[in-house]
C-alpha positions as a LaTeX table, in Angstrom:
\begin{tabular}{lrrr}
\hline
Residue & $x$ (\AA) & $y$ (\AA) & $z$ (\AA) \\
\hline
Met1 & 0.23 & $-8.16$ & 20.90 \\
Asp2 & 0.56 & $-11.93$ & 21.09 \\
Glu3 & $-0.71$ & $-14.44$ & 18.52 \\
Lys4 & $-3.85$ & $-15.31$ & 20.49 \\
Glu5 & $-4.86$ & $-11.65$ & 20.79 \\
Ile6 & $-4.19$ & $-11.02$ & 17.08 \\
Lys7 & $-6.47$ & $-13.94$ & 16.19 \\
Arg8 & $-9.19$ & $-12.67$ & 18.53 \\
Val9 & $-9.12$ & $-9.12$ & 17.16 \\
Ala10 & $-8.87$ & $-10.27$ & 13.52 \\
Ser11 & $-11.88$ & $-12.54$ & 13.99 \\
Gln12 & $-13.98$ & $-9.68$ & 15.35 \\
Val13 & $-12.82$ & $-7.35$ & 12.55 \\
Ala14 & $-13.85$ & $-9.97$ & 9.95 \\
Ile15 & $-17.26$ & $-10.48$ & 11.58 \\
Asp16 & $-17.92$ & $-6.73$ & 11.79 \\
Phe17 & $-16.68$ & $-6.05$ & 8.24 \\
Leu18 & $-18.83$ & $-8.73$ & 6.61 \\
Lys19 & $-21.87$ & $-7.67$ & 8.62 \\
Arg20 & $-21.43$ & $-4.03$ & 7.59 \\
Glu21 & $-20.24$ & $-4.39$ & 3.99 \\
Glu22 & $-21.85$ & $-7.64$ & 2.81 \\
Lys23 & $-24.84$ & $-7.96$ & 5.19 \\
Val24 & $-23.54$ & $-11.43$ & 6.11 \\
Asp25 & $-23.45$ & $-13.06$ & 9.54 \\
Phe26 & $-20.01$ & $-14.69$ & 9.54 \\
Val27 & $-19.03$ & $-17.70$ & 11.63 \\
Val28 & $-15.26$ & $-17.99$ & 12.20 \\
Glu29 & $-13.80$ & $-21.49$ & 11.98 \\
Glu30 & $-10.10$ & $-20.71$ & 12.11 \\
Val31 & $-7.48$ & $-17.99$ & 11.78 \\
Asn32 & $-4.16$ & $-18.65$ & 10.06 \\
Phe33 & $-1.04$ & $-16.54$ & 9.74 \\
Thr34 & 0.75 & $-16.31$ & 6.40 \\
Ser35 & 3.71 & $-18.64$ & 6.13 \\
Ser36 & 6.02 & $-15.79$ & 5.12 \\
Lys37 & 7.66 & $-13.85$ & 7.96 \\
Glu38 & 7.79 & $-10.72$ & 5.77 \\
Leu39 & 4.00 & $-10.55$ & 5.43 \\
Thr40 & 1.74 & $-9.32$ & 8.21 \\
Asn41 & $-1.54$ & $-10.92$ & 7.19 \\
Val42 & $-3.91$ & $-13.37$ & 8.76 \\
Phe43 & $-6.60$ & $-15.29$ & 6.97 \\
Val44 & $-9.87$ & $-15.54$ & 8.88 \\
Glu45 & $-11.76$ & $-18.53$ & 7.50 \\
Gly46 & $-15.36$ & $-19.47$ & 8.09 \\
Tyr47 & $-18.80$ & $-19.52$ & 6.53 \\
Glu48 & $-22.02$ & $-17.59$ & 6.23 \\
Lys49 & $-24.31$ & $-18.38$ & 9.16 \\
Gly50 & $-27.08$ & $-20.68$ & 7.95 \\
Asp51 & $-25.13$ & $-21.64$ & 4.81 \\
Lys52 & $-22.08$ & $-23.75$ & 5.69 \\
Lys53 & $-21.48$ & $-24.36$ & 1.99 \\
Asn54 & $-20.70$ & $-20.65$ & 1.50 \\
Lys55 & $-17.12$ & $-20.71$ & 2.75 \\
Met56 & $-15.51$ & $-17.30$ & 3.15 \\
Thr57 & $-12.01$ & $-16.00$ & 3.82 \\
Val58 & $-11.10$ & $-12.50$ & 4.98 \\
Met59 & $-7.49$ & $-11.35$ & 4.61 \\
Ile60 & $-6.47$ & $-8.85$ & 7.29 \\
Asp61 & $-3.22$ & $-6.92$ & 7.78 \\
Tyr62 & $-2.79$ & $-7.04$ & 11.55 \\
Val63 & 0.13 & $-4.57$ & 11.62 \\
Asn64 & $-1.74$ & $-1.91$ & 9.62 \\
Asp65 & $-4.61$ & $-1.36$ & 12.12 \\
Phe66 & $-6.26$ & $-4.66$ & 11.19 \\
Glu67 & $-7.14$ & $-3.37$ & 7.73 \\
Val68 & $-9.24$ & $-5.73$ & 5.61 \\
Glu69 & $-7.32$ & $-6.32$ & 2.40 \\
Gly70 & $-9.61$ & $-8.79$ & 0.69 \\
Val71 & $-12.58$ & $-11.11$ & 0.91 \\
Gly72 & $-13.17$ & $-14.33$ & $-0.95$ \\
Ser73 & $-16.20$ & $-16.60$ & $-0.97$ \\
Asp74 & $-17.58$ & $-19.67$ & $-2.67$ \\
Lys75 & $-20.48$ & $-17.67$ & $-4.09$ \\
\hline
\end{tabular}
């Protein structure tokens, strides 16, 4: 899977996860890979729809079936 496809899938996983688990409509702003080559995580960054001040980040392991490993938010 190339970088573009990983970002696309990770974004959708983050949107679906936050909708299901947090009842939040998530708007993706960007997806960043970790700087370490040993780690297999991406950070999907964005905000809660209708509340741009509530920034959120979802950490996803793209090698391990796009498993969500953590969520952080400004709230």
